[in-house]
C-alpha positions as CSV (number, residue, x, y, z in Angstrom):
1,M,-20.4,1.4,2.7
2,R,-17.1,0.1,1.7
3,S,-14.6,2.3,-0.1
4,T,-11.4,1.2,-1.6
5,L,-8.2,2.8,-2.8
6,L,-5.7,0.7,-4.6
7,A,-2.3,2.0,-5.7
8,S,-1.1,0.4,-8.9
9,R,2.4,-1.1,-8.9
10,R,3.6,1.2,-11.7
11,T,2.7,4.2,-9.6
12,V,5.1,3.2,-6.9
13,E,8.4,3.2,-8.8
14,F,10.1,5.8,-6.7
15,V,13.5,6.5,-8.1
16,G,16.6,5.5,-6.2
17,V,14.7,3.0,-4.0
18,N,13.1,0.9,-6.7
19,L,12.9,-2.4,-4.9
20,K,11.4,-4.2,-7.9
21,R,14.3,-3.4,-10.1
22,C,17.0,-3.7,-7.4
23,H,15.8,-6.9,-5.9
24,G,13.7,-8.5,-8.6
25,Q,15.0,-7.8,-12.1
26,R,18.4,-6.8,-13.5
27,S,18.4,-4.1,-16.0
28,Q,20.5,-4.1,-19.2
29,S,22.8,-1.6,-17.6
30,E,23.4,-4.0,-14.7
31,Y,24.4,-6.8,-17.1
32,M,26.7,-4.5,-19.0
33,T,28.4,-3.4,-15.8
34,R,28.7,-7.0,-14.6
35,E,30.4,-7.9,-17.9
36,F,32.8,-5.0,-17.7
37,A,33.7,-5.8,-14.1
38,S,34.3,-9.4,-15.0
39,K,36.6,-8.5,-17.9
40,S,38.4,-6.1,-15.7
41,G,39.1,-8.8,-13.1
42,A,36.8,-7.2,-10.5
43,S,34.4,-8.9,-8.2
44,S,30.8,-7.9,-9.0
45,Q,29.3,-8.7,-5.6
46,G,30.3,-8.4,-2.0
47,S,33.3,-6.0,-2.4
48,G,31.4,-2.8,-1.9
49,L,33.5,-1.4,-4.8
50,L,32.4,-0.1,-8.2
51,R,34.8,-0.3,-11.1
52,L,34.0,2.4,-13.5
53,G,36.2,3.1,-16.5
54,G,39.3,1.8,-14.8
55,W,38.7,3.9,-11.6
56,V,37.9,2.1,-8.4
57,V,35.7,4.2,-6.2
58,S,34.5,3.0,-2.8
59,A,30.7,3.3,-2.3
60,A,31.3,5.6,0.7
61,G,33.6,7.8,-1.3
62,A,31.2,8.1,-4.2
63,A,28.4,9.1,-1.8
64,T,30.6,11.8,-0.2
65,A,31.6,13.2,-3.6
66,A,27.9,13.3,-4.6
67,A,27.1,15.1,-1.4
68,V,29.7,17.8,-2.1
69,G,28.4,18.2,-5.6
70,L,24.8,18.5,-4.3
71,A,25.8,21.2,-1.9
72,A,27.5,23.1,-4.6
73,V,24.4,23.2,-6.9
74,G,21.8,23.7,-4.2
75,Y,19.3,21.7,-2.2
76,D,16.4,21.9,-4.7
77,L,18.3,19.8,-7.3
78,R,16.9,16.7,-5.5
79,A,13.3,17.7,-6.4
80,T,14.0,18.0,-10.1
81,Q,13.1,15.5,-12.8
82,F,16.7,15.4,-13.9
83,Y,17.9,14.2,-10.5
84,S,15.1,11.6,-10.3
85,T,16.0,10.3,-13.7
86,L,19.7,10.2,-12.8
87,A,19.0,8.2,-9.7
88,D,16.7,5.8,-11.5
89,R,18.7,5.3,-14.7
90,V,22.2,5.4,-13.1
91,G,22.0,4.9,-9.4
92,T,19.6,1.9,-9.3
93,P,21.6,-0.2,-11.9
94,L,24.8,0.5,-10.0
95,L,23.2,-0.6,-6.7
96,C,22.1,-3.8,-8.5
97,V,25.8,-4.6,-9.3
98,L,26.4,-5.1,-5.6
99,D,25.5,-8.1,-3.4
100,A,21.8,-7.7,-2.5
101,E,22.4,-6.9,1.2
102,D,25.3,-4.6,0.4
103,A,23.1,-2.7,-2.0
104,H,20.4,-2.5,0.7
105,N,22.9,-1.1,3.2
106,L,24.4,1.4,0.7
107,A,20.9,2.6,-0.2
108,L,20.2,3.3,3.5
109,Q,23.5,5.2,3.7
110,L,22.7,7.3,0.7
111,L,19.3,8.1,2.2
112,A,20.8,9.1,5.5
113,M,23.2,11.4,3.7
114,G,20.2,13.2,2.0
115,L,21.0,12.0,-1.5
116,A,17.6,10.5,-2.3
117,P,15.2,12.4,-4.6
118,V,12.6,14.6,-2.9
119,D,9.0,14.7,-3.9
120,D,7.2,17.4,-1.9
121,T,4.3,17.8,-4.3
122,E,0.9,18.2,-2.6
123,R,-1.7,15.9,-4.1
124,P,-5.0,16.4,-2.2
125,R,-6.9,13.8,-4.1
126,L,-4.6,11.1,-2.7
127,H,-5.4,12.1,0.9
128,T,-7.4,9.5,2.8
129,T,-8.2,8.5,6.3
130,V,-7.7,5.0,7.6
131,L,-8.0,3.8,11.3
132,G,-8.8,7.4,12.1
133,L,-5.4,8.6,10.8
134,P,-4.9,11.0,8.0
135,F,-2.7,9.7,5.2
136,R,-1.4,12.2,2.7
137,S,-0.8,9.3,0.3
138,P,-1.9,5.6,0.1
139,L,1.6,4.5,-0.7
140,G,3.4,2.9,2.1
141,L,6.8,1.3,2.7
142,A,6.6,-2.2,4.2
143,A,8.7,-3.2,7.3
144,G,12.0,-4.8,6.5
145,F,13.7,-2.0,4.6
146,D,14.4,0.5,7.4
147,K,14.6,-2.1,10.2
148,Q,16.4,0.2,12.6
149,A,14.4,3.4,12.0
150,R,17.5,5.2,10.7
151,V,16.0,6.9,7.6
152,L,12.4,7.5,8.5
153,L,12.3,11.2,7.4
154,P,14.1,10.7,4.1
155,F,11.5,8.0,3.1
156,F,8.7,10.5,3.8
157,G,10.7,12.9,1.6
158,L,10.3,10.5,-1.2
159,G,6.5,11.0,-1.0
160,F,5.3,8.0,1.1
161,G,2.3,8.5,3.3
162,Y,3.2,5.5,5.6
163,V,6.5,4.1,6.7
164,E,6.8,1.0,8.8
165,V,10.1,0.4,10.6
166,G,11.3,-2.9,12.0
167,G,10.8,-5.8,12.7
168,I,11.9,-4.7,16.2
169,T,12.9,-7.2,18.9
170,P,13.1,-6.3,22.6
171,L,16.8,-7.1,22.8
172,P,19.4,-6.8,20.0
173,Q,20.0,-9.9,17.9
174,P,22.2,-10.4,14.8
175,G,19.7,-12.4,12.7
176,N,20.9,-15.3,10.5
177,P,24.4,-15.7,9.0
178,K,25.2,-14.2,5.6
179,P,24.4,-14.5,2.8
180,R,20.7,-14.1,3.6
181,V,19.3,-12.2,0.6
182,F,19.0,-13.7,-2.9
183,R,17.8,-12.1,-6.1
184,L,15.5,-14.0,-8.5
185,P,15.7,-11.7,-11.5
186,E,13.7,-13.8,-13.9
187,D,10.8,-13.8,-11.4
188,Q,11.0,-10.2,-10.2
189,A,11.4,-11.5,-6.7
190,I,13.8,-12.0,-3.8
191,I,14.3,-14.6,-1.1
192,N,15.4,-13.3,2.3
193,R,16.2,-15.0,5.6
194,F,17.4,-12.1,7.6
195,G,16.0,-13.7,10.7
196,L,14.8,-10.4,12.3
197,N,18.1,-8.8,12.7
198,S,17.5,-5.9,15.1
199,E,19.4,-3.4,17.2
200,G,16.8,-3.7,19.9
201,A,13.8,-1.7,21.1
202,A,15.7,0.8,23.1
203,A,17.8,2.0,20.2
204,V,14.8,2.1,17.8
205,A,12.6,3.9,20.3
206,E,15.3,6.6,20.8
207,R,15.4,7.2,17.0
208,L,11.6,7.4,16.8
209,Q,11.5,9.8,19.6
210,A,14.2,12.0,18.0
211,A,12.2,12.2,14.8
212,G,9.6,13.9,16.9
213,S,7.7,16.7,15.3
214,K,9.9,16.5,12.2
215,V,7.5,13.9,10.8
216,P,5.4,15.9,8.2
217,P,1.6,16.1,8.7
218,G,-0.3,13.3,7.0
219,C,2.7,10.9,7.3
220,V,1.9,7.9,9.4
221,V,4.6,6.0,11.4
222,G,4.2,2.3,11.9
223,A,6.4,-0.2,13.8
224,N,6.6,-3.9,13.3
225,L,6.9,-5.8,16.5
226,A,8.5,-9.2,16.8
227,S,9.8,-11.5,19.6
228,N,13.5,-12.4,20.1
229,T,14.1,-15.6,18.2
230,V,15.1,-17.5,21.4
231,N,11.5,-17.0,22.7
232,V,9.5,-17.9,19.6
233,S,8.7,-21.4,20.8
234,N,7.6,-20.3,24.2
235,P,4.1,-18.8,24.0
236,A,4.4,-17.0,27.4
237,A,7.8,-15.5,26.6
238,F,6.6,-14.6,23.1
239,A,3.7,-12.7,24.5
240,A,5.9,-11.0,27.2
241,D,8.2,-9.8,24.4
242,C,5.4,-8.3,22.5
243,V,3.9,-6.6,25.5
244,S,7.3,-5.1,26.3
245,L,7.6,-3.8,22.8
246,V,4.2,-2.1,23.0
247,A,5.3,-0.2,26.1
248,Q,8.6,0.9,24.6
249,I,7.6,1.7,21.0
250,G,3.9,2.5,21.4
251,P,4.3,6.1,22.6
252,W,6.3,7.1,19.5
253,V,4.2,5.7,16.6
254,D,0.7,5.8,15.1
255,V,0.5,2.1,14.2
256,L,1.7,-1.1,15.9
257,V,2.0,-4.2,13.7
258,L,2.1,-7.5,15.5
259,N,4.3,-9.8,13.4
260,V,3.3,-13.4,13.9
261,S,3.9,-14.5,10.3
262,C,7.7,-14.2,9.6
263,P,8.6,-17.5,7.8
264,N,12.2,-17.3,9.1
265,V,11.2,-18.2,12.7
266,G,9.6,-21.4,13.7
267,R,6.5,-20.1,15.4
268,A,5.2,-18.3,12.3
269,S,4.4,-21.5,10.4
270,P,0.7,-21.9,9.6
271,A,-1.1,-24.1,12.0
272,H,-1.4,-27.5,10.4
273,G,-2.0,-30.9,12.0
274,N,-5.0,-32.5,13.7
275,D,-7.9,-30.5,15.2
276,A,-6.4,-30.5,18.7
277,E,-3.1,-29.1,17.5
278,R,-4.9,-26.4,15.4
279,Q,-7.1,-25.5,18.3
280,A,-4.1,-25.1,20.6
281,R,-2.4,-22.8,18.2
282,E,-5.5,-20.7,17.8
283,Q,-5.9,-20.4,21.5
284,E,-2.2,-19.3,21.7
285,M,-2.9,-16.6,19.1
286,D,-6.1,-15.5,20.9
287,S,-4.2,-15.1,24.2
288,L,-1.3,-13.3,22.5
289,V,-3.6,-10.8,20.7
290,E,-5.6,-10.2,23.9
291,A,-2.4,-9.5,25.9
292,V,-1.1,-7.1,23.3
293,V,-4.5,-5.3,23.0
294,C,-4.5,-4.8,26.8
295,A,-1.0,-3.5,26.7
296,R,-1.9,-1.1,23.9
297,N,-5.0,0.0,25.8
298,A,-2.9,0.7,28.9
299,L,-0.8,3.3,27.1
300,P,-1.7,6.8,28.0
301,A,-3.7,8.6,25.4
302,Q,-1.6,11.3,23.7
303,D,-2.9,14.7,22.6
304,H,0.1,15.0,20.4
305,K,2.7,12.2,20.2
306,E,6.2,13.1,19.3
307,G,7.3,11.2,16.3
308,A,3.7,10.7,15.0
309,S,2.6,14.0,13.5
310,G,-1.0,14.1,12.3
311,A,-2.2,11.6,14.9
312,T,-5.8,12.2,16.1
313,P,-5.8,13.9,19.5
314,S,-6.3,11.7,22.6
315,R,-5.8,8.4,20.9
316,R,-3.6,5.4,21.2
317,P,-1.7,3.7,18.4
318,A,-3.8,1.4,16.1
319,L,-3.0,-2.3,16.4
320,L,-2.7,-4.4,13.3
321,L,-1.9,-8.1,12.8
322,K,0.4,-9.2,10.0
323,V,-0.7,-12.4,8.4
324,S,0.9,-15.1,6.3
325,P,-0.1,-15.8,2.7
326,D,0.4,-19.5,3.4
327,L,-2.7,-19.7,5.7
328,D,-5.3,-22.3,4.7
329,A,-9.0,-21.6,4.7
330,A,-9.4,-22.4,8.4
331,G,-6.4,-20.2,9.3
332,R,-7.8,-17.3,7.3
333,A,-11.1,-17.6,9.0
334,H,-9.5,-17.6,12.4
335,V,-7.4,-14.5,11.6
336,A,-10.5,-12.7,10.3
337,S,-12.2,-13.5,13.6
338,L,-9.6,-11.4,15.4
339,W,-10.1,-8.4,13.1
340,Y,-12.7,-5.7,12.6
341,R,-13.4,-2.4,10.8
342,E,-10.4,-1.8,8.4
343,L,-7.8,-3.4,6.3
344,I,-4.3,-2.2,5.4
345,C,-2.4,-4.2,2.8
346,Y,0.9,-3.7,1.1
347,F,2.9,-6.2,-1.0
348,C,6.1,-6.8,1.0
349,S,9.1,-5.4,-0.8
350,E,6.9,-4.0,-3.6
351,L,5.9,-0.7,-2.0
352,F,2.2,-1.0,-2.4
353,L,-0.5,0.0,0.0
354,Y,-4.2,-0.9,-0.1
355,T,-6.7,0.6,2.2
356,S,-10.3,-0.5,2.8
357,R,-13.0,0.6,5.2
358,G,-15.2,-2.3,6.1
359,T,-18.7,-2.3,7.5
360,F,-19.2,-2.8,11.2
361,I,-20.5,-6.2,12.1
362,S,-22.0,-6.9,15.5
363,P,-20.1,-9.2,17.9
364,T,-22.8,-11.8,17.4
365,H,-22.4,-11.9,13.7
366,S,-21.1,-15.2,12.4
367,F,-19.9,-16.2,8.9
368,R,-18.9,-19.2,6.9
369,P,-15.7,-19.0,5.0
370,P,-16.0,-19.8,1.3
371,N,-15.6,-23.4,0.1
372,S,-16.0,-24.7,3.6
373,N,-18.8,-26.7,5.2
374,T,-17.1,-27.7,8.4
375,F,-16.5,-24.6,10.6
376,C,-17.9,-21.2,11.4
377,F,-16.4,-18.4,13.5
378,S,-18.0,-15.5,15.4
379,R,-16.7,-11.9,14.9
380,K,-15.1,-10.3,17.9
381,N,-15.8,-6.7,16.8
382,G,-15.0,-4.3,19.6
383,A,-14.1,-7.0,22.0
384,V,-11.0,-6.9,24.2
385,G,-9.2,-9.4,21.9
386,S,-9.8,-7.6,18.6
387,V,-7.2,-6.0,16.5
388,D,-7.9,-2.9,14.5
389,G,-6.8,-4.3,11.1
390,L,-4.7,-6.7,9.2
391,V,-1.5,-6.3,7.2
392,V,-1.7,-8.6,4.1
393,A,0.7,-10.2,3.6
394,N,4.1,-11.4,4.7
395,T,6.5,-13.4,2.6
396,T,5.9,-17.0,1.8
397,A,7.8,-20.1,2.7
398,L,6.4,-21.9,-0.4
399,R,7.9,-22.0,-3.8
400,P,5.4,-21.7,-6.7
401,E,6.0,-24.0,-9.6
402,S,6.0,-21.0,-11.9
403,L,9.4,-19.7,-10.7
404,Q,11.8,-19.4,-13.6
405,S,15.1,-18.5,-11.8
406,A,18.0,-20.9,-11.3
407,G,17.1,-23.9,-9.2
408,E,19.9,-23.3,-6.6
409,V,18.6,-19.9,-5.8
410,V,15.0,-21.0,-5.7
411,G,16.1,-23.7,-3.2
412,E,17.5,-21.2,-0.7
413,K,15.6,-21.1,2.6
414,G,13.7,-18.0,3.5
415,G,10.7,-15.9,2.6
416,L,9.8,-15.3,-1.0
417,S,8.4,-11.9,-1.9
418,G,7.7,-10.1,-5.2
419,A,5.7,-10.7,-8.3
420,P,5.1,-14.5,-7.6
421,L,3.0,-13.6,-4.6
422,K,0.6,-11.4,-6.5
423,D,-2.1,-14.1,-7.1
424,T,-1.7,-15.7,-3.6
425,S,-1.8,-12.4,-1.7
426,T,-4.7,-11.1,-3.8
427,A,-6.7,-14.3,-3.1
428,L,-6.0,-13.9,0.6
429,L,-7.0,-10.2,0.5
430,R,-10.2,-11.2,-1.3
431,D,-11.1,-13.8,1.3
432,L,-10.5,-11.5,4.2
433,Y,-12.3,-8.7,2.5
434,R,-15.3,-11.0,1.9
435,Y,-15.5,-11.8,5.6
436,S,-16.1,-8.1,6.3
C-alpha cells in the first residue's frame, strides 16, 4: 500500500527564516522601511546597514545587542510565542530591506549566534519513517540555504525533521559573480545563479563530524553532492568528483543527494536533441548512478554514525537523485527507471517536504509513461544502478508566461524557484508517483 504525508505550505512558515516572505514577497513593513531609507538618503540594498529612526546600526552590532538582551532575560525566551512573533513581524521585514544575498548571509549569522526562535514541542503524530529513517517531522529544509553546514543544529531547533546541506563540491569554488540572487516579489519567487559556491568537502565534512551526537533523535541529516564546475562537461571527471564526495561526506550523514539538475551548470540541462544524443546522455547518467551507488555501498556500515542521530543500526546512507522540473516525458521515464521504493520531495526554497512509500515492483516490471506511444523502460529495483529515491524538484531554467515581476528581473539568468513552480513540480511528482 502507498501512504502519503503532505505538509501544506502554510504550515511551514517558521518565523525568522520565512523564505517565502524574504525571497518572494515584500511585506508592507518592507515597503515602508524602503521609503524611509530613501527619504533619509540611505541605500536600501547592499550596504548591510539598517537606518532606523535616524540611528545607523550595523547588522552585526544589532545581532550582538540582541544576544546580550537574550542572555539577560533567559534562554527560554526563544521558545515563546512573543519571540516568534517578534522575529516574524519585525526581523523578517528588516531582512527583506537588504540585498537578497546579504539578507541570506545575515540570517545565517543570526542562526549561528543562537538568535532564532526555538520549537522543541514534541508532536508524535508527525513522526514518520522514510527510507528506514525515523523523521520527527515531515518538514525539511532544502539544500541551498545552509550550503556550508554552518547552522545545522539551529535549523533543527526550529523544528525541522530534515536538513540538507550543500551543494558540496570536492574542492572550494567561489561560484558565479555577484549579484546572483534576485527577488520576484509579485510572483513570490526568486531567481538564483549562485553557481554552487562551496567551501569544499573537507571543510563541510569537518563541520558535520563536529555536530556529532548533538543532532537530536529523529532529525535526519542530508548532503547535496555536486561536481566542481570545471568538471561538469567531462562525464568521467564528474563521476570521479561524486565518488570522492561519497567517501568524504557519506560517513557523517543519513542521506546523500546526487545533484545532476542544477540549471546553473551546463551538464544539468535536460537531454534534448536526436535519439542518439539522448541515448548518450542517458547512458552517462546510468554510469554515473552506478558508480555512486557502488561508492555508497563500499562505505562501512555504521552502528551509530556521528552527526546522524537516529540512523538505523548497521546501515549506510540512503542515496537520492535530485531531478529537474524541466524534464520532458522521456526524461521523466528514464529518471523513474533509476529509482525504486520511496520518494522524498520538497519545493526548493519553500520549505516543504513530501514523503511517499511506493510499492515494490519487480526488476522485470515495465511501464509506459503517460501520453507516450514510443518508448517503454524497465524498472531496476534492487539492481546495482538503482537509487533509493528522488528529490522533486530543483529550480527551473524556464520562465512561465504567468510571471508578473519586472521584465529586467525575469530576464536574469539562473534557476527560478517559488510559487510559479507549483504546477510544474506537482505534475512531475504526479508522473513519477504514477510510475511506482
